[in-house]
N, C-alpha and C positions, 0 to 999 in steps of 0.2 A: 021644537027643541032641535038644536044643531048637534053636529058630531063631537063638538068640544065640551058639551054639557053632559055630565053623567046622568044616567036615567034616575028619575025621582028627585032631582035637584031643580028647583025653580030658578029662573033668572034672578040675580041679586042675592041669592043665598050662598053661603060659604060651604064648601065641601070639606070634610075632615082631612082628606088627603092633601089639601092645599094649605097645610098648617104653617109652612114657612112663609114669612112676611106677615102673617096674621098675628103670630106670637113672636116675641123677640128671638132672634137667631144669633148664636155665638159660635166661635170656632174652638172654644175650650170650655171645660166644665166651670160653672160659676163658682166664685169664692167669696162673693160679697153677701152682705146681709140685706135682703130686700126691705124696703121701707113701705112700698105700696103693694096691693094685691096683684096689680098687673106685672110686677117684677118677680112674682113667686113662681111663674111657669115660664121656662125657656126651652128652646130646641137647640141642641148642639150638633153641628155638622162638622165632623172631623174625618177627612179622607173620604172613604165610601160609606161610612157608618153615620147613623142618626140616632140621637138619644133625646128623650124628654126628661127634663129635670123639673121637679116640683119641690118647693121649699116646705119643710115640715116645721111649722111654727112651735109645735109642742116640744120637740127635741132640739130645735134650732140647728137643723142640718138639711142638706139637699138629698133628695131621693132620686134615683135614676131608673129609667125604664128604656130598654133598647127598642127602637122602632124598626120594623121590618118592611 
């Protein structure tokens, strides 16, 4: 294991902290209605803050969680 690999992560595995690039990243909150499951989760990076948006299909709206 090298210094760039977090402990407990095997080569080839994704680490949850490397979520950008793995999930669609936008610069503003999503306003579209997703058509596929892969479009229902996005990361928004605006300035120095990051938020995770998940589409709530029951209520047809986006839910936001601030990432620290």
